[in-house]
C-alpha positions, 0 to 999 in steps of 0.5 A: 500500500505504501507504493499506491499513495492516496489511492491506496489509502482510499481503497483501504478505507473503503475496504475497512468500511465494507468489511465492518458493515458486513460484519455488523450486519452478519452479527445482527442476523446471527444475534436475531436468530440465537439471542432473546430480547432480554440478552440483547437488552442486557448487553446494550445496557452494559455497553451504555454503562461503560460508555457513560463511565469512559465519557465521565472519566475523559471529562474529569481528565479534561477538567484537570488538564484545564486547571493545571494549564491555568495554574501553569499560565498564571504562575508563568505570568507572575514570574 
């Protein structure tokens, strides 16, 4: 792919998207035939919970970074 340049990157991106969609669609078909609605709800709830926790941690980390940068800036302006 290194020799194909931009065209190679575009083709690789297209391939990744097509394969990803195909895997997702196949997973939905398999899950629809094998899993009950309660299992799907349980998995969705767990994934939603993990998403909320990760988002909250990133928000807290960003707030800490802003506070640190603000104190560093005020310290450098005083000195």
